[in-house]
N, C-alpha and C positions, 0 to 999 in steps of 0.2 A: 504493499500500500504506499509506504514511504511518504514523500512530500507531496504526492499527487492529491492527497486529501485537502491540501491548502489551496489548490488551484481555483476551485469554484468561488473562493472568496474574492479573488482579484481579477478573474477573467471577465467580469462585467465591464471592465475598463476597455476591452476590445470593441464594445458596442457603442462607445461614446462618439467616435467619428460618424457612424451612420445616423446618429440621432439628428444632427443638424443637416447633413447632406440629404437625408430622406425628405425633410421639410422642403428643400429647395428643388430637388430633381426628380422625385418620384410622384406618381399619382397619389393623392391623399388616401385613397382606399388601400392601395398597395402598401404605403408607408405605415398606416395605422395597423394593418394586420401583421406586417413584418416585425415592427417594433414591439407589438404586444406579445407575439410568440417568443421573440428573443428574450424579452424581459421576464416572461413567465418561466421559461426554461431555466434561465440563470438564477432567478430567485429561488426556485425549488431546489436547484443543485447547491446553492450556497447554504440554504437551510439544512439540507441533508449533511453538508460538511460540518456545520455547527453541532448537529445531533451526534455525529460520530466522535467529534472532539469532546463533546460533553460526556459521552460514555466512557472514553478513556480517562478524562479528568475525574469523573465521579468514582471510577474504580480505584483511584489512588487516595481518595479521601478516607480518613479513619472513621470507622463506624458506618460505612455505606452498606446498604442492604443487598449489594450484588454478591454473587458467589465469590469465595476466596480465590478460586482459580483465575479470576479475571485480573487479579493483582500479582499473579505469579511473575517472577523475573523473565521467564521465557516469553510470556505474553507481552510484557512490557517492552521487550526487545523487538517484537514482531510488529508492533503498532507505533505510529509516530507520536510517542509519548513525550510531552514536555509539561513540566509542572505548572509553569505560568500560563501557557496557552490552554492547557486542559482545563484549568480552573477558571480562566477568563471566559472560556466559551459558555460556561453555565449562565452567568448573568447576561451574556450577549444573546443567547438563545431565549432566555426569559424576556429580554427587551423586545426581541422580534415578535414573540407570541403576544405580548401585551400591546405592542403598536398595531399589529394586524387586527387583534381583537377589538381595539378601540375604533379602528377605521371601519370595520364591519358593523359594529354597534351604532356608530354615528350614521352610517349609510342607511341602516334599517330604520333607525329612529326618525330620520328626516323624511324618508319615503312614507312611513306610516303617518307622520304629521301632515305631509302634503296631501295624501289620499283622504285623511280625515277632514281637511279643510274643504275638500270638494264633495264631501258626502251629501250635502243638501242640494247640489246642483244637478241639472238634468245630465243623464249619462251620454252626452254627445262626445264626439272626438275632440272638440274644441271647447275649452272653458274660458269664458271672458269674465274677469273679476273687476268689479267697480272699485278701483284703487287709484289713488293719486300718484303712486310711485310707478314709473315706467319700467316694466320688466316682463320677461317671458321665459318659459322653459319647457322642455319636453319631459313629461312625467311617465316613466315606464309603468306597465301594468303591475297589479298587485300579485300576491302570492297565489291567489285563487285563479290565476290565468286571465284576469281582466285586461282589456286592451289599454294601450297607452293613450295619453291625452296630451294635447297642446294647451298650455295654460298661458294666458296673456292678459294684461290689464288694459283697461280703457285709456289710461293715460298714455300708454305707448301707441295704441292704435290711432289716437287722435293726432299724433305727430307724423303718421305715415299716410301716403297716398294709396289709392286702391291697389295699384300694381305692386307697390312696396309691401303692402299687407299680404298679398299672395306670396311674395318672396319670403316673408317672415314665416308664414304657415308651412310653406314648402320646406324651408330650412329645418323647422322643428320636426316635421313628419319624416324628413330624411334621418334625423337622429333616431327616431323610433324604429323605422324600418331597417336601418342599418345596425340596430342593437348596439349603438355606441356606448351606452351606459355600461355594458359588460366589458368592453375594451378599457374604458376609463377606470373602472373598479379594479380590474386586473393589474394595470400598471401602477395604480396607487398602492395596492398591496405589495407588489414587487419592490417598489421604492422603499416601503417600510421594512421589507426583509433585507434589503441590501442598499445602503445609501449610494453606491456607485451607479445604481440604476435610475437615479433621479433625472438625469438628462433625457432618458427615454420616456419618463412620465411627462415631462414638460413638452417633449416633441409630440407625443400622442394626443395630449390635450389640444395642441394646435392643429394637427393633421385631422383629428376628428371634426373640428370646426370647418376646416377646408373641405373635407369630404361632404359635409352637409351643405356648404356653399355651392359646391359643384352640382349636387343633387337639386338644389333650389334653382340654379341657373338653367339646368336642363328642363325642369318643369315649367318655369316661367318663360323660357325662351329668350332671355336677355341677361347677359352677365352684368351689364351696366346697371340694370334695375336692382339686382341683388347687391352690388357694390354700394349703390346709393342708400339702400335700406340699412345696410350695415353701418355706414357712416352716420346716418341720421340717428339710429338707435344708440350709437356710441356717444354722440353729443348729448342726447337727451338723458341718457342713463348716468352721466357724470353727476347729475344732481341727486341721484338716488344712492342710498347706502348699499354696500354689497350685501346681498341677502345671504343668510346662512344656507338656504336651499341651493343657491348658485354655487357655493363652495363645496357642497357635498360631492364626494367622488362617486361617479357612476350616474349622476343626474346631469343631463346635457341641457343647457339653457340656450338662449338665443345667442348663441356663440359662447356662452352659457347664461344669459345676458351679462354675466360678469366678464365673459370673454370679450363682448363688445365694448365694455367699459374700460378694459385694460388698455393702457396707452401703447404697449408694445406690439401685440399681434394684429390689432385692427388695421394699421396702415399696410402691413404685409398682406393681409387677406384682401383688402381693397385693391392693392396693386396686382395681386395674382388674378383677381377677377377681371381686371382691365386688360390683362394679357390673353392670348389665345388659350383655349382649354387644354389642359395637360393630356398627354398621350397615356392611355391606360396600358401598362405592361405588367405581366405577372412577375417579372424579375428584371432588374436593370441590366444593361449591357455590361459585359465583363470588363472590357478595357476602358473603363471610365472611373473617375474618382468615386462616384456613388456605388458603382458595381464592385470595385475593390473593397470599399468599406462594408458593403452588404455581405460579401463573401468572408471578410474578416470577422464580422459579427456572427455569421452562421458557423464559422469554424470555431470561434470562441465558445458558442453555445454547445456545439457538438463535443468539444474537448471537455467542457465543464460537465456535461452529462456522462461522458465515458469515465472521467476521473471519479465523480461521485459514485457511479455504479460500481466501478472497480474497487473503490475503497470500502463501500458497503458490503459487497460480496466477500471480500477478503476478511474484513473484520468479523463478519458473520461466522465464517468457517473457523477462524482463530478462536473466537470466544465460545463457539459451540464445542470445540474440542477441549477448551479449558474448563467448561462447565461440568461439574460432576452429575452423573445420572441419578 
């Protein structure tokens, strides 16, 4: 097993180049799916690495409930034992579990509160709220299989022209049909599991919005109308506080409408909509910067998976042999 068990902890760094290049050169749909898969694989592998190190570290602690054979010198020589690393992995793994648990709990709580707020309204696909704050978001269906709904306030609709309203609704429906909330929740959990994956989380938040922008442009038939709607919503929403709902991972808003209000991504999204539509490719060309970065991230994810699998299998057989029947 050796030092391979430590590789999944640092291999997420191989995915950092593709995070920004994917935003610029890949179709948003391709970028979102690619980055989410890479982030999920690397997060799982790094967590498995922490579990293996925790097993080794726990076996060395006095009074541990594990079989005595796990602390045998021969077993200690066969696994990558280090007193400091083994013990440090225990609080690190606990921190990962707590962080992911808090993210999931916050996600569930916000979705329940959002569905509860709409309980008294007609069960239509669009819910218009009489609110003075301009915001909108795409609310996925509940646990019982209910369909998703587009939630928008009258304050935001009053600032948009009819064509821009169609762009808004098309954007939110694209979030729902594309299941963007699942991609967003996955990368948020991955970033909690390994901080090196935060650039991928930031990139997926942006590419998911771009994916919805392209879907809205295709439905409306005008990229300029969608760009104008984004710009207007961003200007109007600057007067509104960032809603807790818009910050919840896995809930896609009007770009989330928090995304419309953010000063960074909005100009890039508008500029992208004023350019020709991106070409949809399942994989970028090899001999390009984004292609090399994609292959680098894919190779890093593959090596991470193989390293964690090899270490887990090796430790299983070693500790199984050291465990008395």
